[in-house]
C-alpha positions as CSV (number, residue, x, y, z in Angstrom):
1,M,80.1,72.1,-8.9
2,K,79.0,74.3,-5.7
3,Y,80.6,77.7,-5.8
4,H,81.1,80.1,-3.0
5,K,77.9,82.3,-2.5
6,L,80.2,85.4,-3.8
7,L,81.8,83.5,-6.7
8,D,78.4,82.1,-7.7
9,K,76.7,85.5,-7.9
10,Q,79.6,86.7,-10.3
11,V,79.2,83.5,-12.5
12,K,75.2,84.0,-12.9
13,K,76.0,87.6,-13.7
14,H,78.1,87.0,-16.6
15,F,77.0,83.4,-17.9
16,K,73.5,82.6,-18.6
17,D,72.2,79.1,-17.5
18,G,73.3,76.4,-19.9
19,T,76.0,78.6,-21.3
20,E,79.2,76.3,-22.1
21,L,82.1,77.9,-20.4
22,P,85.3,78.3,-22.3
23,A,88.1,75.7,-22.2
24,G,90.0,75.8,-18.9
25,F,87.7,78.1,-17.4
26,E,86.1,75.6,-15.0
27,E,89.4,74.7,-13.7
28,F,90.0,78.6,-13.0
29,L,86.6,78.7,-11.2
30,A,87.5,75.9,-9.3
31,V,90.7,77.6,-7.9
32,V,89.1,80.8,-7.5
33,N,86.2,79.1,-5.5
34,S,89.0,77.4,-3.3
35,T,90.5,80.7,-2.7
36,Y,87.1,82.0,-1.5
37,N,86.5,79.2,0.5
38,S,89.9,79.4,2.3
39,F,89.2,83.1,2.8
40,E,86.0,82.5,4.5
41,R,87.4,80.2,6.8
42,D,90.3,82.5,7.6
43,K,87.8,85.1,8.3
44,Q,85.7,82.8,10.8
45,I,88.8,81.9,12.5
46,S,90.0,85.7,12.8
47,E,86.6,86.7,14.2
48,H,86.6,83.7,16.8
49,A,90.0,84.7,17.6
50,Y,89.0,88.2,18.2
51,M,85.9,87.4,20.3
52,I,88.3,85.4,22.5
53,S,90.8,88.0,22.8
54,E,88.1,90.6,23.6
55,K,86.9,88.5,26.5
56,E,90.3,87.8,27.8
57,Y,91.1,91.5,27.7
58,Q,88.0,92.5,29.4
59,E,89.0,90.1,32.2
60,V,92.3,91.3,32.5
61,L,90.7,94.9,32.5
62,N,88.4,94.0,35.4
63,D,91.4,92.2,37.4
64,M,93.3,95.5,37.1
65,E,90.7,97.9,38.1
66,A,90.0,95.5,41.1
67,Q,93.7,95.4,42.1
68,N,93.8,99.4,41.7
69,N,90.8,99.6,44.0
70,I,92.6,97.5,46.6
71,R,95.7,99.6,46.3
72,H,93.7,102.7,46.6
73,Q,92.0,101.6,49.8
74,S,95.3,100.5,51.2
75,I,96.7,104.0,50.4
76,V,93.7,105.4,52.2
77,K,94.1,103.2,55.4
78,L,97.7,103.8,55.3
79,K,97.3,107.4,55.4
80,E,94.8,107.3,58.2
81,A,97.2,104.9,60.2
82,I,100.2,107.3,59.6
83,N,98.0,110.4,60.6
84,S,96.8,108.6,63.8
85,L,100.6,108.5,64.7
86,D,100.7,112.3,65.2
87,P,97.1,113.6,66.2
88,S,98.9,116.9,67.0
89,A,99.7,117.6,63.3
90,T,97.7,120.6,62.2
91,I,98.1,119.6,58.5
92,P,97.2,115.7,57.8
93,F,100.0,113.8,56.1
94,D,99.2,113.0,52.4
95,I,100.7,110.9,49.7
96,A,100.3,110.5,46.0
97,S,99.2,107.1,44.7
98,D,102.6,106.9,42.9
99,E,104.8,108.0,45.8
100,L,104.7,105.5,48.4
101,I,108.4,106.3,48.9
102,D,107.4,109.4,50.8
103,V,105.7,107.0,53.5
104,V,109.1,105.6,54.1
105,S,110.7,108.9,54.8
106,Y,107.6,110.0,56.8
107,L,107.5,107.0,59.0
108,E,111.4,107.2,59.4
109,K,111.0,110.6,61.0
110,Q,107.8,109.5,63.2
111,I,110.3,106.7,64.8
112,Q,112.9,109.4,65.5
113,K,110.1,111.6,67.0
114,T,108.7,108.7,69.0
115,K,112.1,107.5,70.4
116,L,112.8,111.2,71.5
117,L,109.2,111.3,73.1
118,E,110.1,108.1,75.0
119,V,113.3,109.4,76.3
120,E,111.2,112.4,77.6
121,L,108.5,110.3,78.9
122,T,111.2,108.1,80.8
123,K,112.7,111.4,82.3
124,A,109.2,112.5,83.3
125,R,108.4,109.0,85.0
126,D,111.6,109.1,86.9
127,A,110.9,112.7,88.2
128,A,107.5,111.7,89.1
129,E,108.7,108.7,90.9
130,K,111.3,110.7,92.7
131,A,108.8,113.2,93.8
132,A,106.3,110.6,94.9
133,K,109.3,109.2,97.0
134,A,110.1,112.6,98.4
135,K,106.5,113.0,99.3
136,G,106.1,109.5,100.9
137,D,109.2,110.1,102.8
138,F,108.2,113.4,104.0
139,L,104.6,112.2,105.2
140,S,106.3,109.2,106.9
141,V,108.6,111.5,109.1
142,M,105.7,114.0,109.7
143,S,103.5,111.1,110.7
144,H,106.2,109.7,113.1
145,E,106.7,113.0,114.7
146,I,103.2,113.7,115.1
147,R,102.1,110.2,116.2
148,T,104.7,110.0,119.0
149,P,103.3,112.7,121.4
150,L,99.8,111.5,120.5
151,N,100.9,108.0,121.7
152,A,101.6,109.6,125.2
153,I,98.2,111.6,125.1
154,I,96.2,108.5,124.1
155,G,98.0,106.1,126.3
156,I,97.8,108.4,129.5
157,A,94.1,109.0,128.8
158,H,93.5,105.2,128.8
159,L,95.4,105.0,131.9
160,M,93.8,107.7,133.7
161,M,90.5,106.2,132.9
162,N,91.6,103.0,134.9
163,D,91.7,105.3,137.9
164,E,88.7,106.0,140.3
165,M,87.4,109.3,139.9
166,P,84.0,111.3,139.8
167,V,81.6,110.5,136.9
168,S,81.7,113.9,135.5
169,Q,85.8,113.7,135.2
170,M,85.4,110.3,133.8
171,E,83.0,111.7,131.1
172,N,85.6,114.5,130.5
173,M,88.4,111.8,130.2
174,R,86.4,109.7,127.7
175,T,86.1,112.9,125.5
176,L,89.7,113.5,125.8
177,N,90.4,110.1,124.9
178,I,88.0,110.0,121.9
179,S,89.1,113.3,120.9
180,A,92.7,112.4,120.8
181,E,91.8,109.3,118.7
182,N,89.6,111.7,116.4
183,L,92.8,113.9,116.0
184,L,94.9,110.9,114.8
185,N,92.2,110.0,112.5
186,L,92.3,113.4,111.0
187,I,96.0,113.3,110.8
188,N,95.6,110.0,109.1
189,D,93.2,111.4,106.3
190,I,96.2,113.1,104.5
191,L,98.3,109.8,104.7
192,D,95.6,107.8,103.8
193,F,94.5,109.8,100.9
194,S,97.9,109.3,99.5
195,K,97.9,105.6,100.1
196,I,94.4,105.3,98.5
197,E,95.6,107.0,95.4
198,E,98.6,104.6,95.2
199,G,96.2,101.5,96.0
200,K,97.9,100.6,99.0
201,I,94.8,100.6,101.3
202,E,93.4,97.3,102.5
203,L,90.3,96.6,104.4
204,S,90.9,94.9,107.9
205,E,87.6,93.6,109.4
206,R,86.8,92.4,112.6
207,S,83.7,91.7,114.8
208,I,82.6,94.9,116.6
209,D,79.6,96.6,118.1
210,L,78.4,99.1,115.7
211,R,76.1,100.9,118.3
212,Q,79.3,101.4,120.3
213,L,81.2,103.0,117.3
214,V,78.3,105.5,116.4
215,N,78.1,106.6,119.8
216,N,81.8,107.3,119.9
217,I,81.5,109.3,117.0
218,K,78.8,111.1,118.5
219,M,81.0,111.7,121.7
220,A,83.8,112.9,119.8
221,N,82.0,115.5,118.1
222,R,79.7,116.5,120.9
223,I,81.4,119.2,122.7
224,R,82.2,121.0,119.2
225,A,78.5,120.8,118.3
226,E,77.5,122.2,121.5
227,E,79.7,125.3,121.1
228,R,78.2,126.0,118.0
229,G,74.7,125.8,119.3
230,N,73.7,122.4,117.7
231,I,71.9,119.4,119.0
232,M,73.2,116.0,117.9
233,K,70.8,112.9,117.8
234,V,71.5,109.4,116.9
235,L,68.9,107.2,115.5
236,L,69.6,103.4,115.9
237,D,67.5,100.8,114.2
238,A,66.3,98.3,117.1
239,D,66.9,95.6,114.7
240,L,70.5,96.3,114.5
241,P,72.7,93.0,114.8
242,Q,74.7,93.7,117.9
243,Y,78.1,92.6,116.1
244,L,79.3,92.9,112.7
245,S,82.4,92.2,110.8
246,I,83.6,95.8,110.2
247,D,86.8,97.8,109.3
248,E,86.4,99.7,112.3
249,V,89.2,102.3,111.7
250,R,87.7,102.9,107.9
251,L,84.2,103.1,108.7
252,G,85.1,105.1,111.7
253,Q,86.7,107.7,109.5
254,V,83.7,107.7,107.0
255,L,81.4,108.8,109.7
256,N,83.6,110.9,111.6
257,N,84.3,113.1,108.6
258,L,80.7,113.2,107.7
259,V,79.8,114.3,111.3
260,S,82.5,116.6,111.9
261,N,81.7,118.3,108.4
262,A,77.9,118.5,109.6
263,V,79.0,120.2,112.7
264,K,81.4,122.6,110.9
265,F,78.8,123.9,108.5
266,T,75.7,124.0,110.9
267,R,75.1,126.6,113.4
268,N,72.2,126.5,116.0
269,G,70.7,123.8,114.4
270,F,70.4,119.6,114.3
271,I,72.8,116.9,113.3
272,T,71.3,113.5,112.7
273,I,73.2,110.2,112.7
274,E,70.8,107.5,111.4
275,V,71.8,103.9,111.2
276,S,69.4,101.4,110.1
277,V,69.0,97.8,108.6
278,A,68.2,97.9,105.0
279,K,68.5,94.1,104.5
280,N,68.8,91.1,106.7
281,T,69.9,87.5,105.8
282,P,71.1,84.6,108.2
283,T,74.7,85.7,107.4
284,H,74.8,89.2,106.0
285,S,73.1,92.6,106.9
286,S,72.9,95.7,104.7
287,I,73.3,98.8,106.8
288,Y,71.9,102.2,105.9
289,F,73.9,105.1,107.2
290,A,72.9,108.7,106.9
291,V,74.2,112.0,108.6
292,T,71.8,114.8,108.0
293,D,72.3,118.6,109.0
294,T,70.5,121.7,109.1
295,G,73.3,123.9,107.9
296,I,74.4,125.9,104.8
297,G,73.5,123.3,102.3
298,I,75.0,122.7,98.9
299,E,74.1,123.9,95.6
300,K,73.1,121.3,92.9
301,D,76.0,122.1,90.3
302,K,78.4,121.8,93.2
303,Q,77.3,118.4,94.6
304,Q,79.8,116.4,92.7
305,L,82.8,118.9,92.8
306,I,82.9,118.4,96.8
307,F,83.9,114.7,96.1
308,E,87.1,115.9,94.5
309,H,90.3,116.1,96.6
310,F,91.2,119.7,97.8
311,S,87.7,121.0,96.7
312,Q,85.0,122.6,98.6
313,A,81.8,124.3,97.1
314,N,83.5,127.5,96.9
315,S,86.4,129.6,98.2
316,E,84.1,131.6,100.6
317,I,83.6,128.2,102.6
318,T,87.3,127.6,102.9
319,R,87.9,131.0,104.3
320,E,85.0,130.8,106.7
321,F,84.8,127.4,107.9
322,G,88.4,126.1,107.2
323,G,89.4,122.4,106.2
324,S,91.7,120.8,103.5
325,G,88.8,119.5,101.4
326,L,90.2,116.1,101.6
327,G,87.5,114.7,103.8
328,L,84.7,113.8,101.3
329,A,87.3,112.7,98.7
330,I,88.5,110.2,101.1
331,I,85.1,109.2,102.0
332,K,84.2,108.5,98.5
333,R,87.2,106.4,98.0
334,L,87.0,104.6,101.1
335,L,83.3,103.6,100.4
336,S,84.6,102.4,96.9
337,L,86.9,100.1,98.5
338,M,83.9,98.8,100.5
339,K,82.0,98.4,97.3
340,T,79.7,101.0,97.6
341,D,79.1,104.8,96.9
342,I,78.0,107.9,98.8
343,H,75.1,110.1,97.6
344,V,74.0,113.5,98.8
345,E,70.8,115.5,98.8
346,S,70.6,119.3,99.7
347,I,69.0,122.5,99.6
348,P,71.2,125.4,100.0
349,G,70.4,127.2,103.2
350,K,68.5,124.4,104.6
351,G,70.9,121.6,105.0
352,A,72.4,118.5,103.5
353,K,72.0,114.8,103.8
354,F,74.8,112.2,102.9
355,Y,73.8,108.7,102.9
356,F,75.1,105.2,101.8
357,T,74.4,101.5,102.3
358,I,77.2,98.7,103.1
359,D,76.7,95.0,103.2
360,F,78.5,93.5,106.2
361,K,78.9,90.0,107.3
362,K,77.5,89.3,110.8
363,G,80.0,88.9,113.6
364,T,80.3,87.3,117.0
365,A,80.9,88.4,120.4
366,P,84.6,89.4,121.0
367,L,86.5,87.5,124.0
368,E,84.9,88.8,127.2
369,V,87.5,90.1,129.8
370,N,87.0,91.4,133.2
371,K,86.1,95.0,133.5
372,P,86.3,97.4,136.5
373,K,83.7,99.9,137.3
374,N,84.5,102.7,134.8
375,G,84.2,100.2,131.9
376,Q,87.9,100.0,130.9
377,V,89.4,96.6,130.1
378,L,91.1,94.9,132.9
379,S,93.4,92.1,131.8
380,D,96.4,90.2,133.5
381,L,99.6,89.1,132.0
382,A,101.0,87.7,135.4
383,G,104.1,85.4,134.7
384,L,105.1,87.4,131.5
385,K,108.6,88.8,131.3
386,I,108.6,91.6,128.7
387,L,111.5,93.5,127.1
388,L,110.4,97.0,126.0
389,V,112.8,98.4,123.4
390,E,112.1,102.4,123.4
391,D,114.2,105.5,123.4
392,V,111.3,108.1,124.0
393,E,110.9,108.5,127.6
394,F,107.1,109.4,127.8
395,N,106.3,106.3,125.4
396,V,108.4,104.2,128.0
397,M,106.3,105.4,130.7
398,V,103.1,105.1,129.1
399,A,103.9,101.3,128.0
400,E,105.6,100.5,131.0
401,K,102.8,101.6,133.2
402,M,100.0,99.4,130.6
403,L,102.2,96.4,131.1
404,T,102.8,96.7,134.8
405,N,98.8,97.3,135.2
406,W,98.4,94.0,133.6
407,N,100.9,92.3,136.2
408,A,103.7,91.9,133.7
409,K,107.2,92.1,134.4
410,V,109.0,94.7,132.4
411,E,112.7,95.6,131.5
412,V,113.4,98.5,129.4
413,A,116.3,98.9,126.6
414,E,116.9,102.3,125.3
415,N,118.2,101.2,121.9
416,G,118.8,98.1,119.8
417,L,122.1,97.4,121.0
418,Q,121.1,97.2,124.5
419,A,118.1,95.0,123.7
420,I,120.7,92.5,122.1
421,G,122.8,92.3,125.4
422,K,119.6,92.0,127.5
423,V,118.2,89.1,125.3
424,R,121.4,87.2,125.4
425,D,121.4,87.8,129.4
426,G,117.8,87.3,130.1
427,N,114.9,85.0,129.7
428,F,112.1,87.1,128.1
429,D,108.7,86.0,126.8
430,I,108.3,88.6,124.4
431,I,110.2,91.7,123.0
432,L,108.2,94.8,122.2
433,M,110.6,96.4,119.8
434,D,110.5,100.3,118.4
435,L,111.9,100.8,115.1
436,Q,113.7,104.2,114.9
437,M,116.3,104.4,117.8
438,P,119.7,105.8,118.1
439,I,123.0,103.5,118.0
440,L,121.0,100.7,116.5
441,D,117.5,100.6,115.0
442,G,114.6,98.1,115.7
443,Y,115.4,96.3,112.2
444,S,119.1,95.7,112.6
445,A,118.4,94.6,116.4
446,S,115.8,92.1,115.2
447,R,118.1,90.6,112.7
448,N,121.0,90.2,115.2
449,I,118.7,88.6,117.5
450,R,117.5,86.1,115.2
451,E,120.9,85.0,114.5
452,F,121.0,83.3,118.2
453,N,117.3,83.1,119.1
454,N,114.5,82.1,116.6
455,N,112.0,81.4,119.2
456,I,111.1,84.6,121.1
457,P,108.3,86.6,119.5
458,I,109.4,90.2,118.5
459,I,106.7,92.7,117.9
460,A,107.4,96.1,116.1
461,L,106.0,99.3,117.9
462,T,106.1,102.2,115.4
463,A,104.6,105.6,114.6
464,S,105.7,105.4,111.1
465,A,102.9,105.4,108.5
466,S,105.3,104.1,105.7
467,S,103.3,101.5,103.7
468,D,106.3,99.2,103.4
469,V,107.1,99.0,107.1
470,Q,105.0,96.1,107.8
471,E,107.0,94.3,105.1
472,R,110.4,95.3,106.4
473,T,109.4,94.0,109.9
474,K,108.7,90.4,108.4
475,E,112.1,90.6,106.5
476,A,113.9,91.5,109.8
477,G,112.4,88.6,111.6
478,M,109.9,90.2,113.5
479,N,106.4,88.5,114.1
480,G,103.9,91.2,114.6
481,Y,103.2,94.7,114.1
482,V,101.2,97.6,116.4
483,S,100.9,101.1,115.4
484,K,101.4,104.0,117.7
485,P,99.2,105.4,119.0
486,F,97.9,102.0,120.1
487,K,95.0,101.3,122.1
488,P,95.7,99.2,125.2
489,A,93.3,96.4,124.1
490,D,95.2,96.1,120.8
491,L,98.6,95.8,122.6
492,F,97.2,93.4,125.1
493,D,95.6,91.3,122.2
494,T,98.9,91.1,120.2
495,I,100.9,90.0,123.4
496,T,98.4,87.3,124.4
497,K,98.5,86.2,120.5
498,Y,102.3,85.5,120.5
499,T,102.8,84.3,124.1
500,G,99.7,82.0,124.5
501,K,98.8,83.9,127.4
502,Q,94.8,84.1,128.3
503,A,93.0,87.0,129.6
504,S,91.7,86.5,133.1
């Protein structure tokens, strides 16, 4: 019989080989041997079970550690997110790993705080909108009050230029006319800056003679330049296309502001307007513009400041030379609308150079009309019967004179109510309608007329600068819009557009 190794060792110790075992002892040894073998099996099973348990425990432990790391990272991110809710807090929010209930309490406080801030923000926004509306209303009223007399000045200047007069007087009249338009542009600067800030400026391009525009800018600034002892020069590239598609008003504003600044800051020096071709293609031309002066110049560290609104290089300049500080800010924003930027080079005490390049579409020659000796446009509206609705006496005088010079037949109504009666009784080809009038305004009159006559063209004539006027005129049933002060050519073009009358 084979014994368990431990039992076999004991048997060999106490019994010599060949010794006969006592009766019944062998059965005893068999029972003991069976017990030893059973114990060995249990031990092996226990050891195996322990090994399995240890492995499973390690797996559970590793999983718990991983979960704990994830929880810790989540808490860190949660704290970062909570602290980002209130960046103004002097002490960052912190929480213990087992105190997440604090988060709920803190977030409830933040929600209440956010709601209060939203209420304050709404109040501030409403106040800002109210202030913006008040500013817009004020600018609109002031614009109307200033433009109304300017309409007469510019209109009369145009009319006088149609009269025969000596060349010297004609030159003076041209200067008066261009300067009046320059004054209008300066008034528009403040209005336009407000519109630019609100994103309400849109470019309106048409085919013009760029040389004519540049020479007009020179003419408008010539007298003031001469008064300050300055000499003005215009350098025009011989390769300049004659006609380009340009927003004449906006480009004119840019150039006029640059030239008037050069005149203002230069004494007994030179001002040069340079216009040249940077690049030519069959359909487009890139035009380089530069205005250079020999004036006071600008320090290097102030050269970007001057493009901020209401800013000049220093307060001494404001006191000595005047100015609102809006000109260059408007220039920068207008050129941005034209997809370009302005640059400056300057040496203090030696002068400054402002320059930019714009890509224009090439234009075509505008419709030719007959011209008298002095160069003013002479057009013919013979056969047209026009109703002029206007309450300001000198505006009536100017418009009526223009229209009769074009051989049109004109009737005048002093307010919207009179206009309605005349339209019912008469047979007019077109109505020129002022908007702000006593008794009945132009909007109401137009809506009333549209109730019984949808065919007659109604053109709004207004000195208002409000950005919503054009939309309101459309809603009232008007066909077109002409801003005061208007150039005779603009009024004539609008009339012929809506009546089909051709220039003769």
